[in-house]
C-alpha positions in Angstrom: -4.5 23.7 26.2 -2.8 22.1 29.2 -3.9 18.4 29.5 -4.3 17.6 25.8 -0.8 16.3 25.7 -1.7 13.5 28.2 -4.3 12.1 25.9 -2.2 12.5 22.8 0.8 10.8 24.3 -1.4 7.9 25.4 -2.5 7.4 21.8 1.1 7.8 20.5 2.4 5.1 22.9 0.6 2.5 20.9 3.2 3.1 18.2 0.8 2.1 15.4 -0.5 3.9 12.3 -4.0 3.7 13.8 -2.8 5.3 17.0 -1.0 8.1 15.0 -4.1 8.8 12.9 -6.3 8.8 16.1 -4.0 11.3 17.7 -3.9 13.7 14.7 -7.7 13.4 14.3 -8.2 14.1 18.0 -5.9 17.1 17.9 -7.6 18.5 14.8 -11.0 18.2 16.3 -10.0 19.8 19.6 -8.2 22.6 17.9 -10.6 23.6 15.2 -13.8 21.6 15.8 -16.1 24.2 17.4 -15.1 26.9 14.8 -15.5 24.5 11.9 -18.9 23.3 13.1 -20.0 26.9 13.4 -19.0 27.7 9.9 -20.4 24.5 8.4 -23.7 24.9 10.3 -24.3 28.4 9.2 -23.4 27.6 5.5 -25.6 24.6 5.5 -28.6 26.5 6.8 -28.1 29.0 4.0 -27.7 26.5 1.2 -30.5 24.2 2.3 -32.9 27.1 2.9 -32.6 28.5 -0.6 -35.6 26.6 -2.1 -37.9 27.5 0.8 -37.1 31.1 1.8 -38.3 33.9 -0.4 -36.9 36.4 -1.1 -33.5 34.8 -0.8 -32.1 38.1 0.7 -33.6 36.9 4.0 -31.0 34.2 4.1 -28.3 36.8 3.7 -29.9 38.8 6.5 -29.8 35.8 8.7 -26.2 34.9 8.0 -25.0 38.4 8.5 -27.0 38.7 11.8 -25.4 35.5 13.1 -22.0 36.7 12.1 -22.4 39.8 14.1 -23.6 37.8 17.1 -20.5 35.6 16.9 -18.0 38.4 16.4 -19.3 40.8 19.0 -19.8 38.1 21.6 -16.2 37.0 21.1 -14.9 40.5 21.5 -17.1 41.3 24.5 -16.0 38.1 26.4 -12.4 38.4 25.2 -11.2 40.2 28.4 -12.4 37.3 30.6 -11.4 34.3 28.4 -7.7 34.1 29.1 -7.9 35.6 32.6 -10.5 33.2 33.7 -8.6 30.2 32.3 -5.5 31.4 34.3 -7.6 31.8 37.4 -9.1 28.3 37.1 -5.7 26.7 36.4 -4.1 28.4 39.4 -6.9 27.4 41.8 -6.7 23.8 40.6 -2.9 23.8 41.1 -3.6 25.1 44.7 -6.1 22.2 45.2 -8.8 24.8 45.8 -11.4 23.2 43.6 -14.3 24.6 45.6 -13.6 28.1 44.2 -13.9 27.1 40.6 -17.6 26.7 40.2 -18.6 29.8 42.3 -16.3 32.0 40.3 -17.7 30.5 37.1 -21.1 31.7 38.3 -19.6 35.2 39.0 -18.1 35.4 35.5 -21.3 34.2 33.9 -23.3 36.7 35.8 -21.0 39.6 34.8 -21.1 38.5 31.2 -24.9 38.0 31.1 -25.5 41.5 32.6 -23.0 43.2 30.3 -24.5 41.4 27.2 -28.0 42.1 28.3 -27.4 45.8 28.9 -25.3 46.5 25.8 -27.6 44.3 23.7 -30.7 46.1 24.9 -29.1 49.5 24.1 -28.1 48.3 20.7 -31.5 47.0 19.7 -33.3 50.0 21.0 -31.0 52.6 19.4 -29.9 50.8 16.2 -32.8 48.7 15.2 -35.9 50.9 15.5 -37.3 49.8 12.1 -37.0 46.0 12.7 -39.7 43.8 14.1 -40.0 43.2 17.8 -39.4 39.4 17.2 -36.1 40.1 15.4 -34.9 42.5 18.1 -35.7 40.1 20.9 -34.1 37.1 19.1 -30.9 39.1 18.5 -30.8 40.1 22.1 -31.4 36.5 23.3 -28.8 35.2 20.8 -26.2 37.6 21.9 -26.6 36.7 25.6 -26.6 33.0 24.9 -23.5 33.2 22.6 -21.6 35.2 25.3 -22.4 32.5 27.8 -21.4 29.7 25.4 -17.8 31.1 25.1 -17.5 31.4 28.9 -18.8 27.9 29.4 -16.5 26.5 26.7 -13.5 28.3 28.3 -14.5 26.8 31.7 -14.6 23.2 30.3 -11.4 23.7 28.4 -9.7 24.6 31.6 -11.2 21.4 33.1 -9.7 19.4 30.2 -13.1 18.2 28.9 -12.1 18.6 25.3 -13.9 15.6 23.8 -17.1 16.5 25.7 -17.0 20.1 24.2 -16.8 18.7 20.7 -19.7 16.3 21.3 -21.9 19.0 22.7 -21.0 21.4 19.9 -21.8 18.7 17.3 -25.2 18.1 19.0 -25.9 21.8 19.4 -25.2 22.7 15.8 -27.1 19.6 14.6 -30.1 21.0 16.5 -29.3 24.5 15.3 -29.3 23.4 11.7 -32.4 21.2 12.1 -34.4 23.9 13.9 -33.5 26.6 11.5 -34.5 24.4 8.5 -37.7 23.4 10.2 -38.7 27.0 10.8 -37.3 28.6 7.6 -40.9 28.8 6.2 -41.3 31.7 8.6 -38.5 33.7 6.9 -35.9 35.6 8.9 -37.8 35.2 12.2 -37.9 31.4 11.7 -34.3 31.1 10.8 -33.2 33.2 13.8 -35.6 31.3 16.1 -34.0 28.0 15.0 -30.5 29.4 15.5 -31.3 30.7 19.0 -33.0 27.5 20.0 -30.1 25.4 18.8 -27.6 27.6 20.6 -29.7 27.5 23.8 -29.5 23.6 23.6 -25.8 23.9 23.1 -25.5 26.1 26.2 -27.6 23.7 28.2 -25.4 20.9 27.1 -22.3 22.7 28.3 -23.9 23.6 31.6 -24.9 20.0 32.2 -21.2 19.0 31.8 -20.2 21.7 34.3 -22.8 20.7 37.0 -22.3 17.0 36.5 -18.7 17.1 37.6 -18.4 20.2 39.9 -19.9 21.1 43.2 -19.4 23.8 45.8 -20.7 24.8 49.2 -21.6 28.4 48.0 -23.2 29.5 44.8 -21.3 32.6 43.7 -17.9 34.1 44.5 -16.1 37.1 43.0 -12.4 36.2 43.8 -11.8 36.2 40.1 -12.2 40.0 40.1 -10.0 40.6 43.1 -6.9 42.7 42.3 -4.4 39.8 42.8 -6.3 37.6 40.4 -7.3 40.0 37.7 -4.3 39.6 35.4 -4.9 42.8 33.4 -2.3 41.8 30.7 -4.3 38.7 30.0 -7.6 40.6 29.9 -6.2 43.1 27.4 -4.6 40.3 25.4 -7.9 38.5 25.1 -9.7 41.6 24.0 -7.1 42.7 21.5 -6.7 39.2 20.0 -10.4 38.8 19.2 -10.4 42.4 18.0 -7.4 41.8 15.7 -9.2 38.8 14.1 -12.3 40.8 13.3 -11.2 44.4 12.7 -10.4 44.0 9.0 -13.8 42.4 8.5 -15.5 45.4 10.1 -13.5 47.8 8.0 -14.6 46.0 4.8 -18.2 45.9 6.0 -18.3 49.6 6.7 -16.2 50.9 3.8 -18.4 52.6 1.2 -16.7 50.8 -1.7 -16.8 47.2 -0.3 -19.7 47.1 2.2 -23.4 46.8 1.6 -26.3 47.5 4.0 -28.1 44.3 4.8 -30.4 44.8 7.7 -30.6 47.9 9.9 -27.1 49.1 10.7 -25.6 45.7 9.9 -23.5 45.6 6.8 -21.6 42.9 4.9 -19.0 42.6 2.2 -19.9 40.0 -0.3 -16.5 40.3 -2.0 -14.6 39.7 1.3 -16.7 37.6 3.7 -17.2 34.2 1.9 -13.5 33.6 1.0 -12.4 34.5 4.6 -14.8 32.0 6.2 -13.9 29.3 3.7 -10.2 29.9 4.3 -10.6 29.0 7.9 -11.6 25.5 7.0 -8.0 25.0 5.9 -6.6 25.5 9.4 -7.6 22.0 10.6 -4.4 20.2 9.6 -2.2 23.0 11.0 -4.1 23.0 14.3 -3.7 19.2 14.6 0.0 19.5 14.1 0.2 22.5 16.4 -1.4 20.5 19.3 0.5 17.3 18.5 3.9 18.9 18.5 3.5 21.7 21.0 1.5 19.7 23.5 3.5 16.5 23.4 7.2 16.9 22.4 7.7 20.5 23.5 5.7 20.2 26.8 7.6 17.0 27.7 11.0 18.7 27.5 9.6 21.9 29.0 8.5 19.9 32.1 11.9 18.1 32.2 13.8 21.4 32.0 12.0 23.1 34.9 12.0 19.9 36.9 15.8 19.8 36.5 16.1 23.4 37.6 13.8 22.9 40.7 15.5 19.6 41.7 19.1 21.0 41.4 20.3 18.9 38.5 23.7 19.4 37.0 24.2 22.4 34.6 25.1 19.9 31.9 21.7 18.1 32.3 19.8 21.4 32.5 21.4 22.6 29.2 20.7 19.3 27.6 17.0 19.5 28.5 16.9 23.1 27.3 18.5 22.2 24.0 16.0 19.3 23.6 13.1 21.7 24.3 14.3 24.2 21.8 14.8 21.5 19.2 11.4 20.1 19.8 9.9 23.6 19.5 11.7 24.4 16.2 10.7 21.0 14.7 7.1 21.6 15.8 6.9 25.0 14.2 8.6 23.8 11.0 6.2 20.9 10.8 3.2 23.3 11.3 4.5 25.4 8.4 5.0 22.3 6.1 1.6 20.7 6.8 -0.2 24.0 6.6 1.5 24.7 3.3 0.3 21.3 1.9 -3.3 22.1 3.2 -3.2 25.5 1.5 -2.0 23.9 -1.8 -4.8 21.3 -1.6 -7.3 24.1 -1.2 -5.7 26.0 -4.1 -6.2 23.0 -6.3 -9.8 22.4 -5.1 -10.8 26.1 -5.0 -12.6 26.2 -8.3 -14.6 23.1 -7.6 -15.4 24.2 -4.0 -16.7 27.6 -5.2 -18.7 26.1 -8.0 -20.3 23.6 -5.6 -21.3 26.5 -3.3 -22.5 28.5 -6.4 -20.0 31.2 -5.8 -18.2 33.0 -8.7 -14.7 31.9 -9.4 -13.7 35.6 -9.4 -13.3 35.1 -5.6 -10.4 32.7 -6.2 -7.5 35.2 -5.8 -9.0 36.5 -2.5 -9.6 32.9 -1.3 -5.9 32.1 -2.0 -4.5 35.0 0.0 -7.0 34.3 2.8 -5.9 30.7 3.0 -2.3 31.9 3.4 -3.3 34.4 6.1 -5.2 31.7 8.0 -2.2 29.4 7.8 0.1 32.1 9.2 -2.4 32.6 12.0 -1.9 29.0 13.1 1.8 29.6 13.3 1.2 32.8 15.3 -1.1 30.9 17.7 1.7 28.4 18.1 4.3 31.0 19.0 2.2 33.0 21.5 1.2 29.7 23.1 4.8 29.0 23.8 5.2 32.5 25.3 2.3 31.7 27.6 4.1 28.6 28.7 7.2 30.8 29.5 4.9 33.3 31.2 5.9 36.1 28.9 2.6 37.8 29.0 3.9 41.3 28.2 5.5 40.0 25.0 2.2 38.4 23.9 0.4 41.6 24.7 2.8 43.6 22.6 2.5 41.2 19.7 -1.3 41.1 19.8 -1.5 44.9 20.0 0.9 45.1 17.0 -1.4 42.7 15.2 -4.4 45.0 15.8 -2.5 48.2 14.7 -1.0 46.6 11.6 -4.2 45.0 10.5 -6.0 48.4 10.7 -3.1 50.2 8.8 -2.6 47.6 6.1 -6.3 47.0 5.6 -6.8 50.7 5.2 -4.1 50.8 2.6 -5.6 47.9 0.6 -9.0 49.5 0.7 -7.4 52.7 -0.8 -6.0 50.6 -3.6 -7.9 48.4 -6.0 -9.7 45.1 -5.4 -6.6 43.1 -6.5 -5.0 44.0 -3.1 -8.0 43.0 -0.9 -7.0 40.5 1.7 -3.3 41.4 1.6 -3.8 43.8 4.6 -4.8 40.9 7.0 -2.1 38.6 5.5 0.7 41.3 5.7 -0.2 42.1 9.3 0.1 38.4 10.2 3.4 38.0 8.3 4.9 40.8 10.3 3.8 39.6 13.7 4.7 36.0 12.9 8.2 37.0 12.0 8.5 39.2 15.0 7.2 36.5 17.3 9.7 33.9 15.9 12.5 36.4 16.4 11.5 37.3 20.0 11.0 33.6 20.8 14.5 32.7 19.5 15.9 35.5 21.7 14.1 34.4 24.8 15.1 30.7 24.3 18.7 31.8 24.1 18.6 33.5 27.5 16.2 30.9 29.1 18.7 29.5 31.6 19.8 33.0 32.8 16.2 34.3 33.2 15.0 31.1 34.9 17.8 31.2 37.5 17.4 34.9 38.1 13.7 34.4 38.7 14.5 31.8 41.4 
């Protein structure tokens, strides 16, 4: 997220209500825009296709297929997301811009080959009864989605946040339009529209990359050299994406909660819709997260380490450290307050929202606990982001590994109980790791001066 703070501070310097609103809107779009656009686009395709696609079960097959494409592509590319961001940032800091684009090509090549090989094996072994068109579209969609995440990570590292949002908006507009235009052809038409729109999205991201970056050689694999691999970041990226999705997979493949939809792909009607709706509530929290962490905290963070490097007095160093800690605590507290308000608004509007989407109000209790879980996830993201600033990668890895383990254990317990407990596994896992991360962060900040000087 480095670089967002510059734009936000520029807006806040106007010291007007309009500037403040622009800053929060900008931060919210950057933080949650691509995810929200994905959810809204898929839901719109389903809702608007109801009158035209018969039987309506084909729409469910389409939405489930796309959900698997998104989840599995995120998990597959997870090991490279954080590691490649770190590699890019380090090379830019070293003024070695010429290595960025060739290594992007190397990462994209590795991802494309891995996605193509694994995707081919999957469609051959797991989808023997499906049409050739469906299998080819799923394979193409998987490869395209994997490349989209890598291109998005590249552009995020290059600080092109607004461009990413614009391209995602255009891409999902085309995705929705193409799927609706082809929905008369049933599942094949809907998937064709989705893959076409995602291909346009990927082309848009690639055009941004090639517009601004050049290199004398096409491909370079320094990213995979031992000194640049950052195994802790690779494992963290994999485990974080796995932690977000593992409870969904457990509900999908549990006999009591999952239903077979198409081929080996399963879904959980009782669990899926509330979870995806709940993530719409994270926009305010993400806006505050970026506003406070990337402005106030980063400003004092830079001042503290500048004071250390420049040999300032101990009194000044301690003052900057205290200001940084105070800004961080205020930021986390504000995230909690704003996200609580957002959750309460969704609680109040839950019945109306479900009725508008023609979903039974029996889903309300699960929606409520999922909203709370999504809100805690924003706080967790905020704390691990601070640990990344402090370069405490092992702590983040332990927290994320604990998130995976606890999510599996608690979700298994809730599945063994009755439906009234569904959703509490994911929420309980997040509650534990959030409390643990806040405790560890407090401990690290207390010893920050000691560790900083010892590292010198």
